[in-house]
N, C-alpha and C positions, 0 to 999 in steps of 0.2 A: 257624198254631199258636196255641192259646189259653193264655194265662198269666194268673195272678191275683195276682202280686206281683213285686216287684223285691227282690233281696237284694244289698246292698253288702257285699263281703268285703274286709277290710283286715288289716294286720299287727297293729295294736294297739300301745299303749304305756302306760307308767305315768303316773299323774296326781298322785302325791304321793311323798314320800320313802319312806313305808311300803310303797308299791307296787313299788319298784325291784327289790329282791332277789327277791320272788316272780315278778315279770315276767321277769327274766333267767333264773330257774330254768326257767320255761316255755320260753323261747327255746332254752335250751341242753340241754334234756332229751335224753339219748341221744347227746350229741355229745362226751363225754369231754374237756371243757374244764376246766382246773384252776380251783379255786375262787379262787385269787389273781388269775387273769385276770378272772374275773367281777367281783370286787370292784374291780379297776382300771377296768373298763367302767362300773361303778356310779358311780364318781366323775364321769364325764361327765354323768350325770343329776343328781347332787347339785349340779353347777355351775349347774343351772337349777332348783334346789329340787325335784328329782325328777320334774319334769313334762315329758313329751314333748309337742310340739304336735300330734302326729298324730291323737289322738282328737278334739280340738276341731276340727281341720280336716276330719275325716271328718263330724262333725256339720254343719258348714257346707256340705259337699258334699251331704249328704243333704237338707238344707233347700233347696238350690238345685235339686236333681233334683225334689223334691216340687213346688216352685213351677213348674218347667218342665212337668211332666206335668199339673199342675192347669190350666195355661193352654192347653196345646196337645194334651194327651192323649198316649198312652192313660192313663186315670185308674186307676192301680195303686198300692196301698200299698207303701211302701219300708221294708224291714227292714235291720238291720245286725248282722253277726257278724264277730268278729275271730279271727285265728289264735292270738294269744298273750296277749290280755288282754281284760277285760270290755268290752262284751258278747261272750262266747265263742260260737262258731258253734253248738255243740250246744244251748246255752240258747236261742239265737235260733230254731233249727229247732223246738224244743219249742213256743215261742210261736206260730210260724207254724202248726204242727199244730193247736194249740188254737184258733187263729183260723179254721181251716178251709181254709188255703191248701193246694192240691193240686199246683200246678206253678208254679215261679218261674224268673225269669231272674237270673243272678248277674253283677253288674258287679264285677270284681276290680280293685283299685287298682294295677294294673301294666300298662304299655302294651306290653310286649315279650314275646317267646317265649324261655323258658328253663325249667329245672327249677324254680328257686325263684320265678320270676315268673309261671308258668302252671301247670305240671303239679302242683307241690306244693299249690297252692291247690285244684285239683280233688281231690287226695288228701285234703286237709283236709275238704272238703265231704263226700266219701264216708265218711270216718271219723265225722264228726258224724252223718250219716244213719244209719250203723250203730248208733251209740250211742243215738239216739232210737228206732230200731226201727220197727215196723209203723206205717204211716200217715204217716211223715215225708214232707214234700213232695219231689217230683222237682225237681231243679235242673239247668238248662242254663246253661253259662257263655257270656257274650258273647265275641266274638272279640278277639284282640289288635288294638290300634288305633294303633300307633306312627306309621303313615303316613296316618292319616285326616286329611283337610283341616282338620277342626276342631281336632285336637290340634296340628298344625303351625302353624296360624294363631295359636292361643293362645300357643304357645311363641315364635313370632316376635315377638309383641307384648311378651311379658315381656322378651325380649332387647333390644328397642328401648328399653324403659324403663331397662334397666341401662346401655345405651350412653350415655344422657343423663346418667348419674351420673359418667361419666369426665370429669375436668377438660379444658377445651377445649385446653389446651396439650399434652395427652398423647394426643390423638385421631388423630395423624397415622399411627400404625401400631398400631391396637388389634388384639389377637388374641382371637378367640372360642375359649374353651376349653370344650368340651363335656365334662361330667363324668358318668360312669356308675358304678354300683356294680360293683366288680370281682367276678368269679366264677372258680372254678377253671378252668384251661384244659381239664381233662377234661370239664367241663360245657359250656364254650364250643365245643368240637370236635364236639358232638353236637346243636347247636341253631343257630338263626339270629340269636342275640342280637347278635353283633358286626356282622353284615351289616345288621341293622335299625338299630343305633345309627349306623353309617356313613351309612345312608340319611337318617336324621333330620339328622345333621350337614350333609350335602350340601344337603338341601332348605332348611334354615333359613339357611345361609351364603349360598346363592344368592339367597334372598329379601332378605337384608340387604345384599347386595353386598359381602360381606367375603371377601377372598381368603386372609387369614391366619387359619387355624383349625386346631384339633387336637382329637383325642379322647383323653381320659385317664381314669383310674379312681380311685376312692376306696374306703375302708372294706374293704380287704383283710382277710380273716379266714382262719383255718386254720393248720395246722402250717407252720413256716418252710420246710421242704423241699418243700412242695407248690406247683407252679407256678400262679400266678394271673395274670389279665390285667393288663398294665402298659402305660404307665408310671403310677406313682402321682402324684396331683395335686401333692404337695409336692415330690417329686423333679423333676417337670416344671417347676414354677414356678422352681426354682433354675436349671434349664437355660435357661429363657426369659431370665432376667437375665444369666447367664454368657455366653450367645451372642448377646445383644442381639436376640432374636427379635421383640420387641414393645416399644412404649413404654407399654403398659397392657394389662390383661387383663380381659375379661368372662367370668366363670365361670358356666356354665349347667348346673345339675343336671338334664340332660335325661332321665335314667332314672327320675325320681321325679315323681309328679303332685302331691304335697303335701310340705310341710316336715315333718321329724321329726328325731330326735336326731342322726342321721348328717349331715344337711344342716347343722344348727346347729353341731355341734361340729367336724366335719371341715372345713367351708367357712367358716362365720362366725367360728370361733375359730382353728383351726390355720392354715388357708390365709390368712386375713386377717392374722394376726399375722406370718406369714412374709413376705407381700407388704409389710407395713409395714417390716419389718426390711431387706428388699431395696430399699426405696424404689421399688416397682413399683405404680403405681396399679391398684386392683382394684375392680370392682363385681360383686356376685353377683346374677344374675337370679333372680327369684321363680319358684317352680314354678307350673304352670298353675292349680292350686287351683280356684276357682269362676269362672274366666273364662267369660263368656257363650258363646263359641264352643265351648268344651270341654263345657259343660253341654248345649248343643244337640247336640253329637256323641253324648253318651250317649243322649239320646232317639232319635237317628237309628239307633244300634246296636240299640236296643230294637225300633224299627219294622222293621228288617231281619228280625228273627226272628219278629215277629208278622205280617209280610207278605213271604213268601218270594220274591216276584217283584221286590221293591224293589231299586233300584240299590245296589251295595256300593261306596262311594267309597273310593279310595285314591290317593295321590300316589306318584310315583317309579316305579321299575322292578320292585319286588317284589310288587306287587299286594295285594289284600285277603287276609288270612289266612282259612282255612276256619273254619266254625262249630264243627266237631267235629274234634279233633286225632286223628291216627293213633295206634294203640296204642303204637307205639315212639317217639313224638315226645318230645323233651326228656327223656331218661332221667335218673335220679338219678345224680350223680357217685359214683365209687368213692372212698371216703375212705381214704387211706393210713394205716397205723398211726402214731400219734404217738410218737416216741421219748420214753422216760421222762425227765421233767424239762424237756422242750423247751417254750419259751413258745408261746402261741397267742393269736391275736386272734380276735374273734368279731363278727359283724354283729348290730346291734340297730336299733331304730327309735324 
């Protein structure tokens, strides 16, 4: 298959205090979230002067991909479009159209299969293509890569770095706490998100030789009465201390490939403050970011699509995800009506 560009598709995030409210309005459009809740979330951004790290980390990711392709091929230009903040997907597709791009491969900054992590991005691309109209490039999305050897190796190394941060006198019973973004149970029941997370937890804990490990969730959003994946990271850390499950914790945000506001606020601020109050030593593993093995993996995924007979590598028992998802794959969750006046949390990046 011939392609003439790579499109990196990400969530996007604000880069100044002035960006925060317009960005959150983009994220929440059509979601019936009270404005007071949005303003509360905005305070998380103001804690960091309104700047999420995600856009800068995406720039660094693109630079690393460009260097990898320049050195090893295929030599393809790399474009960037976001779901919720500039550069917006439709604007990027217009630029690609002007540059004569006819067919591109999309690398989405999400490793797993779920509505919000896969299908919604495909819908975003289709919506942007419709907005641009005739002549917009065809876009094929690269497969989910949660169990690719490159992603697992990069995750393992980030965890080893974090383990070294634990004080020597607290290493006798360290617990590896794998943290993922929570999603509604109605969404989880119609996709392989939890199975894939469990597979990653199993693969990395075995490689590290850690028998004490758990999978928990962060950043729950939505109406209070709607069931979401649990346990929450903060509730779980309290349980670790109360039941003496570990002498220290390594917290690993395995569902994210780069830092953003939820990683910073939920883990670096809330979880760390809680661990300090509990006197539970904690280290937070970095996301894979621009780890060389992760960047090499992205090139390998590109080569899979440009050379259909190429080996599709995957670890564990779940195998490599298909290139093209089934029509009924990862359907959108049914949002229950929100009782009037009920508080609501929302996910941001």
